[in-house]
C-alpha positions in Angstrom: -180.5 -15.3 -142.8 -179.8 -19.0 -141.7 -180.3 -22.4 -143.0 -183.9 -25.3 -143.4 -183.0 -28.5 -143.7 -186.8 -30.3 -144.0 -185.7 -32.7 -142.3 -184.1 -31.0 -139.1 -186.4 -29.9 -136.0 -187.9 -26.8 -137.7 -185.0 -24.1 -136.4 -182.9 -22.4 -138.5 -178.9 -22.6 -137.8 -177.3 -19.3 -136.8 -174.7 -20.1 -139.4 -174.7 -19.1 -143.5 -174.4 -22.2 -145.0 -175.7 -25.9 -144.9 -171.8 -27.1 -144.0 -171.7 -24.7 -140.7 -172.1 -27.0 -137.6 -174.9 -25.6 -135.7 -174.0 -23.7 -132.8 -174.1 -26.0 -129.0 -176.4 -23.9 -126.6 -174.2 -25.3 -123.9 -171.0 -24.8 -125.2 -169.6 -21.4 -125.5 -167.6 -18.6 -124.3 -168.6 -15.0 -123.5 -165.6 -13.2 -125.0 -166.3 -9.9 -123.8 -169.9 -8.3 -122.9 -171.0 -4.9 -122.3 -173.8 -3.1 -120.1 -175.3 0.1 -121.1 -178.5 0.7 -119.0 -181.0 -1.9 -119.6 -179.1 -3.9 -122.8 -176.0 -6.0 -123.0 -173.8 -6.7 -126.2 -172.0 -9.5 -126.0 -169.4 -11.3 -128.3 -169.7 -14.9 -127.5 -167.5 -17.8 -129.2 -169.6 -21.3 -130.2 -166.7 -23.6 -131.1 -168.7 -25.9 -132.8 -170.3 -23.2 -135.2 -167.1 -22.4 -138.1 -169.3 -19.4 -139.6 -167.2 -16.3 -138.2 -165.0 -18.5 -136.2 -168.2 -19.8 -133.8 -168.5 -15.7 -133.1 -172.0 -14.4 -131.9 -172.2 -10.5 -131.8 -175.6 -10.8 -129.6 -178.0 -7.8 -128.4 -179.9 -8.6 -124.9 -182.7 -6.1 -123.1 -183.6 -6.5 -119.8 -180.3 -8.6 -118.1 -177.3 -7.5 -116.0 -173.6 -8.8 -116.9 -174.3 -11.5 -114.2 -177.6 -13.0 -115.8 -175.5 -13.3 -118.8 -172.8 -14.8 -117.0 -175.0 -17.4 -114.9 -176.9 -18.8 -117.8 -175.8 -22.1 -118.7 -177.4 -22.2 -122.2 -177.3 -18.8 -124.3 -178.6 -20.1 -127.5 -178.2 -17.6 -130.1 -181.2 -18.1 -132.2 -184.2 -16.0 -131.3 -186.9 -17.9 -129.3 -190.3 -16.0 -127.9 -190.3 -18.7 -125.0 -187.4 -18.1 -123.1 -184.1 -16.5 -123.1 -183.2 -15.4 -126.8 -181.2 -12.4 -127.8 -182.9 -8.7 -128.9 -180.8 -8.6 -131.5 -177.8 -10.2 -133.2 -175.6 -8.4 -135.7 -172.1 -9.7 -137.9 -169.5 -10.6 -135.8 -167.4 -7.3 -137.4 -165.8 -4.1 -136.2 -169.0 -2.7 -137.9 -171.2 -5.2 -136.7 -170.4 -4.4 -132.9 -170.6 -0.5 -134.5 -174.1 -1.6 -135.6 -174.6 -2.9 -132.0 -173.8 0.1 -129.8 -175.3 2.9 -131.6 -178.6 0.3 -131.1 -178.0 -0.1 -128.3 -177.8 3.9 -126.8 -180.2 5.1 -128.7 -182.6 3.0 -126.5 -180.3 3.2 -123.6 
């Protein structure tokens, strides 16, 4: 669940409390990624976001690892009008297991 500020642009942040920084879509490092069929499970670090040390576990559908790697901007928020993750999981071992379960079930 994200946070929301009445005076923001209306988009909640990917972090769980108001004291964390919103992840910058252009400031990221793909730490690891796994392609299973049309799905990619990616662990991405956003250094300006402090929740979970900036780690996000994102699942994308309909892209390749090469397409993910070539993105100049990856926003971890859901967006129906652009490049966005299909799902997002807590960046823990349990979250990674859940992401893989989702992907393997639908691959």
